[in-house]
NUKOLDO-201541 format. One line per 10 residues: number of its first residue (from 1); their letters; for each residue y, x, z of C-alpha. Coordinates in Angstrom, 3 decimals, always signed. Layout:
BEGIN
NUM	A	Y:X:Z | ...
// end
This chain:
BEGIN
1	MTGHLSPEAI	-9.060:-40.475:+23.275 | -6.157:-38.155:+22.560 | -3.432:-37.341:+25.065 | +0.266:-37.909:+24.577 | +2.616:-35.050:+23.862 | +5.697:-34.493:+25.939 | +9.100:-34.762:+24.269 | +9.499:-30.977:+24.649 | +6.186:-30.320:+22.873 | +7.144:-32.650:+20.018
11	KQALLTGARV	+10.545:-30.976:+19.652 | +8.922:-27.524:+19.618 | +6.408:-28.623:+16.972 | +9.163:-30.046:+14.796 | +11.287:-26.899:+15.096 | +8.492:-24.398:+14.440 | +6.203:-26.316:+12.084 | +5.965:-26.184:+8.320 | +8.838:-27.749:+6.447 | +8.883:-29.794:+3.281
21	QPSRMETFPG	+11.607:-29.082:+0.768 | +13.803:-32.144:+0.319 | +13.789:-33.716:-3.121 | +17.460:-34.626:-2.771 | +19.459:-31.751:-1.338 | +22.452:-33.854:-0.350 | +20.326:-35.913:+2.048 | +19.785:-32.848:+4.259 | +23.325:-31.629:+5.011 | +22.219:-29.387:+7.894
31	IWIGEPKIGS	+20.667:-26.828:+5.566 | +24.012:-26.397:+3.801 | +25.912:-25.498:+6.979 | +25.824:-22.039:+8.496 | +27.868:-19.871:+10.833 | +30.025:-17.427:+8.848 | +29.367:-13.752:+9.574 | +32.557:-11.696:+9.714 | +32.482:-8.928:+7.125 | +29.650:-10.486:+5.120
41	RWTVEQLARI	+29.480:-12.982:+2.301 | +26.326:-14.497:+3.886 | +26.014:-16.636:+7.006 | +24.350:-15.510:+10.240 | +21.356:-17.716:+9.405 | +21.034:-16.285:+5.884 | +21.132:-12.735:+7.230 | +18.471:-13.583:+9.828 | +16.218:-15.035:+7.101 | +16.749:-11.973:+4.895
51	EKERDEAAAL	+15.743:-9.733:+7.811 | +12.660:-11.862:+8.496 | +11.622:-11.793:+4.832 | +12.163:-8.011:+4.702 | +10.015:-7.451:+7.796 | +7.242:-9.711:+6.463 | +7.284:-7.935:+3.095 | +7.117:-4.502:+4.736 | +4.192:-5.658:+6.893 | +2.156:-6.466:+3.763
61	GSRFGDIVAA	+1.477:-2.784:+3.244 | +1.312:-3.170:-0.523 | +3.367:-1.890:-3.431 | +4.718:-5.410:-4.010 | +5.726:-5.694:-0.354 | +7.481:-2.337:-0.537 | +9.438:-3.453:-3.632 | +10.532:-6.701:-1.963 | +11.454:-4.917:+1.274 | +13.537:-2.392:-0.673
71	KLRAPEHIEG	+15.375:-5.201:-2.488 | +16.212:-6.882:+0.836 | +17.210:-3.678:+2.634 | +20.912:-4.046:+1.706 | +21.781:-7.759:+2.131 | +25.295:-7.394:+0.686 | +23.832:-6.117:-2.601 | +21.556:-9.122:-3.110 | +22.567:-11.178:-6.130 | +24.360:-14.426:-5.298
81	FTVALSSHSV	+23.726:-17.859:-6.778 | +26.283:-20.667:-6.504 | +24.868:-24.106:-5.686 | +27.127:-27.036:-6.553 | +26.978:-29.824:-3.994 | +28.713:-33.179:-4.303 | +31.831:-32.136:-2.367 | +31.867:-28.334:-2.689 | +29.805:-25.341:-3.762 | +28.123:-22.634:-1.703
91	LCPLLARSKD	+27.101:-19.069:-2.500 | +23.508:-18.255:-1.581 | +21.358:-15.116:-1.770 | +19.072:-15.241:-4.804 | +15.512:-14.156:-4.000 | +13.587:-15.007:-7.178 | +13.629:-16.819:-10.498 | +10.828:-18.896:-11.952 | +9.017:-17.542:-14.996 | +10.811:-19.995:-17.300
101	RHRVLIIAPG	+14.101:-19.235:-15.456 | +14.805:-22.938:-14.864 | +14.518:-22.688:-11.071 | +15.678:-20.139:-8.515 | +14.602:-19.382:-4.956 | +17.627:-19.132:-2.673 | +18.412:-19.000:+1.029 | +20.660:-21.928:+1.961 | +23.507:-21.306:+4.449 | +21.371:-22.854:+7.204
111	GEKLWVDAR	+18.641:-20.238:+6.629 | +16.160:-22.382:+4.671 | +14.440:-21.015:+1.562 | +14.710:-23.529:-1.301 | +13.794:-23.719:-4.959 | +16.720:-25.267:-6.834 | +17.448:-25.949:-10.499 | +19.165:-23.012:-12.162 | +20.900:-25.274:-14.718
// end
């Protein structure tokens, strides 16, 4: 018989566990809200994600990791991609494009990495 988890353990698992990308972006408004960083075009959450991605790439110890880390070293120089939502649009850091260039990998203002249609 399995034991029951405490509410704190469930909350921790939900906050730190793997996430599934929503199929409808507008149903997850929290990922489109971030705290503006003064002097930057990115939010605090986007900058934190960029730093995390840079550190993970550098830790790979490969040529590819070095290239990615170098690209993320200057967050203000990362190319931006505008995502149109139903009520407004947001500018997000562009991390990658798909081979057919129909989708792009961005960091939403809430700090989530998402593949979205490039239109």
